[in-house]
ROLOMI-119674 format. One line per field, with one value per residue (C-alpha): residue number from 1; residue in three letters; chain; z, y, x. Coordinates in nm, 2 decimals, decimal comma. Example, Ala and Ser with C-alpha at 12.3 -4.5 7.8 and 13.67 -1.06 7.14 Angstrom:
REM ROLOMI-119674
k	1	2;
r	ALA	SER;
c	A	A;
z	0,78	0,71;
y	-0,45	-0,11;
x	1,23	1,37;
REM end
This chain:
REM ROLOMI-119674
k	1	2	3	4	5	6	7	8	9	10	11	12	13	14	15	16	17	18	19	20	21	22	23	24	25	26	27	28	29	30	31	32	33	34	35	36	37	38	39	40	41	42	43	44	45	46	47	48	49	50	51	52	53	54	55	56	57	58	59	60	61	62	63	64	65	66	67	68	69	70	71	72	73	74	75	76	77	78	79	80	81	82	83	84	85	86	87	88	89	90	91	92	93	94	95	96	97	98	99	100	101	102	103	104	105	106	107	108	109	110	111	112	113	114	115	116	117	118	119	120	121	122	123	124	125	126	127	128	129	130	131	132	133	134	135	136	137	138	139	140	141	142	143	144	145	146	147	148	149	150	151	152	153	154	155	156	157	158	159	160	161	162	163	164	165	166	167	168	169	170	171	172	173	174	175	176	177	178	179	180	181	182	183	184	185	186	187	188	189	190	191	192	193	194	195	196	197	198	199	200	201	202	203	204	205	206	207	208	209	210	211;
r	MET	SER	ALA	PHE	GLY	TYR	ARG	LYS	PRO	ALA	ASP	LEU	PRO	ALA	THR	ILE	ALA	VAL	PHE	PRO	LEU	ASN	GLY	ALA	ILE	LEU	PHE	PRO	ARG	GLY	GLU	LEU	PRO	LEU	ASN	ILE	PHE	GLU	PRO	ARG	TYR	LEU	ASN	MET	ILE	ASP	ASP	ALA	LEU	ARG	ALA	ASP	ARG	MET	ILE	GLY	MET	ILE	GLN	HIS	PRO	GLY	PRO	ARG	ALA	LEU	SER	ASP	VAL	GLY	THR	ILE	GLY	LYS	ILE	SER	SER	PHE	SER	GLU	THR	GLU	ASP	GLY	ARG	TYR	LEU	ILE	THR	LEU	SER	GLY	VAL	CYS	ARG	PHE	ARG	VAL	ALA	LYS	GLU	LEU	GLN	VAL	SER	THR	PRO	TYR	ARG	GLN	ALA	LEU	VAL	ASP	TYR	GLU	PRO	PHE	ALA	ARG	ASP	PHE	GLU	ASN	PRO	ARG	SER	ALA	ASN	ILE	ASP	ARG	GLU	LYS	LEU	ARG	HIS	ALA	LEU	GLN	ASN	TYR	VAL	ASP	THR	HIS	GLY	TYR	GLN	ALA	ASP	TRP	SER	ALA	VAL	ASP	ASN	ALA	PRO	PRO	GLU	ALA	LEU	VAL	ASN	THR	VAL	ALA	THR	ILE	CYS	PRO	PHE	ASP	ALA	PRO	ALA	LYS	GLN	ALA	LEU	LEU	GLU	ALA	PRO	THR	VAL	ASN	GLU	ARG	CYS	ALA	ALA	LEU	ILE	ALA	LEU	LEU	GLU	MET	GLY	ALA	GLY	ALA	ARG	ASP	THR	GLY	PRO	LEU	GLN;
c	A	A	A	A	A	A	A	A	A	A	A	A	A	A	A	A	A	A	A	A	A	A	A	A	A	A	A	A	A	A	A	A	A	A	A	A	A	A	A	A	A	A	A	A	A	A	A	A	A	A	A	A	A	A	A	A	A	A	A	A	A	A	A	A	A	A	A	A	A	A	A	A	A	A	A	A	A	A	A	A	A	A	A	A	A	A	A	A	A	A	A	A	A	A	A	A	A	A	A	A	A	A	A	A	A	A	A	A	A	A	A	A	A	A	A	A	A	A	A	A	A	A	A	A	A	A	A	A	A	A	A	A	A	A	A	A	A	A	A	A	A	A	A	A	A	A	A	A	A	A	A	A	A	A	A	A	A	A	A	A	A	A	A	A	A	A	A	A	A	A	A	A	A	A	A	A	A	A	A	A	A	A	A	A	A	A	A	A	A	A	A	A	A	A	A	A	A	A	A	A	A	A	A	A	A	A	A	A	A	A	A;
z	10,48	10,45	10,69	10,72	10,58	10,22	10,04	9,68	9,48	9,31	9,66	9,63	9,44	9,09	9,12	9,40	9,55	9,62	9,90	9,76	10,05	10,01	10,34	10,44	10,33	10,42	10,43	10,41	10,78	10,92	11,03	10,93	11,14	10,97	11,01	10,76	10,71	10,37	10,21	9,92	10,18	10,39	10,10	10,04	10,37	10,40	10,07	10,19	10,49	10,32	10,07	10,16	10,37	10,19	10,01	9,86	9,99	9,76	9,70	9,46	9,33	9,14	9,10	8,95	8,91	9,11	9,25	9,07	9,34	9,67	9,96	10,00	10,31	10,53	10,80	11,12	11,35	11,29	11,55	11,44	11,62	11,75	11,46	11,17	11,17	11,10	11,27	11,09	11,12	10,80	10,82	10,52	10,28	9,96	9,76	9,40	9,09	8,93	8,54	8,54	8,68	8,59	8,52	8,75	8,93	9,30	9,41	9,50	9,32	9,18	8,99	8,82	8,99	8,95	9,28	9,12	9,07	9,51	9,54	9,79	10,05	10,15	10,25	10,64	10,65	11,02	10,98	10,79	10,88	10,89	11,04	11,36	11,54	11,24	11,24	11,59	11,62	11,29	11,43	11,77	11,58	11,40	11,70	11,89	11,60	11,56	11,95	11,93	12,24	12,13	12,30	12,30	12,47	12,20	11,93	12,06	12,11	11,77	11,50	11,24	10,99	11,21	11,33	11,04	10,83	11,21	11,14	10,82	10,87	11,15	11,03	10,79	10,51	10,20	9,94	9,70	10,01	10,16	9,83	9,76	10,11	10,00	9,68	9,82	9,73	10,06	10,41	10,41	10,10	10,31	10,60	10,41	10,23	10,57	10,76	10,47	10,49	10,85	10,83	10,61	10,84	11,13	10,92	10,87	11,12	11,02	11,16	11,14	11,39	11,46	11,72;
y	12,22	11,82	11,63	11,66	12,04	11,92	12,18	12,10	11,74	11,86	11,81	11,45	11,15	11,08	10,74	10,55	10,21	10,04	9,84	9,67	9,51	9,45	9,62	9,84	10,22	10,49	10,86	11,21	11,29	10,92	10,69	10,31	10,06	9,74	9,42	9,37	9,01	8,92	8,91	9,16	9,40	9,41	9,48	9,78	9,91	9,87	10,06	10,37	10,42	10,47	10,73	10,95	10,68	10,71	10,36	10,45	10,21	10,07	9,83	9,56	9,44	9,15	8,88	9,14	9,47	9,78	10,02	10,36	10,58	10,52	10,73	10,84	10,78	10,85	10,56	10,80	10,50	10,15	9,91	9,57	9,26	8,96	8,74	8,96	9,14	9,51	9,70	10,00	10,33	10,51	10,88	10,95	11,25	11,26	11,07	10,96	10,80	10,58	10,67	10,33	10,07	10,01	9,74	9,72	9,49	9,58	9,26	9,49	9,69	10,01	10,29	10,65	10,84	11,18	11,39	11,66	11,50	11,53	11,86	11,93	11,69	11,91	12,14	12,06	12,10	12,19	12,31	11,98	12,05	11,65	11,52	11,43	11,29	11,10	10,98	10,88	10,72	10,50	10,37	10,32	10,10	9,91	9,88	9,70	9,48	9,29	9,30	9,58	9,81	10,17	10,45	10,68	11,00	10,93	10,91	11,27	11,47	11,39	11,61	11,60	11,45	11,22	11,09	10,99	10,85	10,63	10,48	10,41	10,26	10,01	9,91	9,55	9,68	9,48	9,62	9,77	9,98	10,05	10,18	10,41	10,58	10,64	10,82	11,06	11,41	11,58	11,48	11,56	11,31	11,08	11,10	11,03	10,74	10,60	10,64	10,45	10,16	10,18	10,20	9,89	9,68	9,74	9,48	9,20	9,04	9,03	8,81	9,11	9,25	9,62	9,75;
x	11,31	11,26	11,47	11,82	11,80	11,73	11,55	11,45	11,46	11,81	11,98	11,88	12,08	11,92	12,08	11,96	11,95	11,65	11,50	11,24	11,00	10,63	10,40	10,68	10,64	10,82	10,67	10,86	10,99	10,87	11,06	11,10	11,27	11,44	11,61	11,89	11,99	12,01	12,40	12,30	12,08	12,42	12,56	12,35	12,37	12,72	12,82	12,47	12,74	13,07	12,85	12,52	12,38	12,06	11,87	11,50	11,20	10,99	10,70	10,70	10,38	10,57	10,89	11,06	10,83	10,90	10,60	10,63	10,64	10,86	11,07	11,37	11,55	11,87	12,02	11,90	12,06	12,25	12,38	12,49	12,41	12,57	12,46	12,57	12,22	12,19	11,94	11,86	11,59	11,57	11,43	11,16	11,33	11,09	10,86	11,03	10,89	11,09	11,22	11,39	11,59	11,93	12,20	12,40	12,71	12,60	12,38	12,12	11,91	11,94	11,72	11,75	11,47	11,25	11,18	11,04	10,63	10,66	10,87	10,60	10,75	11,03	10,76	10,63	10,23	10,26	9,86	9,72	9,38	9,28	8,94	9,11	8,79	8,64	9,01	9,00	8,65	8,76	9,09	8,87	8,64	8,92	9,16	8,81	8,73	9,07	9,16	9,46	9,57	9,63	9,81	9,53	9,73	9,99	9,67	9,54	9,86	10,05	10,08	9,83	10,10	10,30	9,94	9,84	10,18	10,19	9,86	9,92	10,26	10,16	9,82	9,85	9,68	9,75	10,01	9,80	9,61	9,96	10,09	9,78	9,83	10,19	10,05	9,80	9,93	9,83	9,82	9,42	9,37	9,59	9,43	9,05	9,18	9,32	9,01	8,79	9,04	8,98	8,62	8,64	8,90	8,70	8,36	8,65	8,90	9,27	9,55	9,82	9,99	9,90	10,26;
REM end
């Protein structure tokens, strides 16, 4: 069972609002904080809150293009600032493949999506057998190279999937690398790809933040 009790692809809406944002990826059972300020996306959140509280996160490789794969998430926390921004947390449910973008009257984009290729996202991989020692070593070299800091107690105690997805989310990799991590079929394969990216990144300084 996935987050919020969804059990299968048919439990999720086939037509969804999509939020194209490069560098921001959401994994099943992961969380993504977002600061919403553009009017069209404020409208999108308003509509989602009035309905099922679900939106799709997706990257966009071109001005109008959407990546093939994104993740549908549910708004799990919401607050409004004095200047009218929305601060939300989106909790990941399942990845999807874009079937087609729809012609709509809303100011935000919508797409028809297919969850079937990612039906395994509804299974919680509690026993993922990642190479934790190799991942920790690669992460240690990466943060040392770039002058970042890490909570090593949290790294050592996090469940395998949460560890891999959190590191993949917060590290400032470029958009194609982020997309490759998102599309990795299993947690173990994502971990292997993440280790490779960390090892490559340890050889060159990066000005992006590791939060």
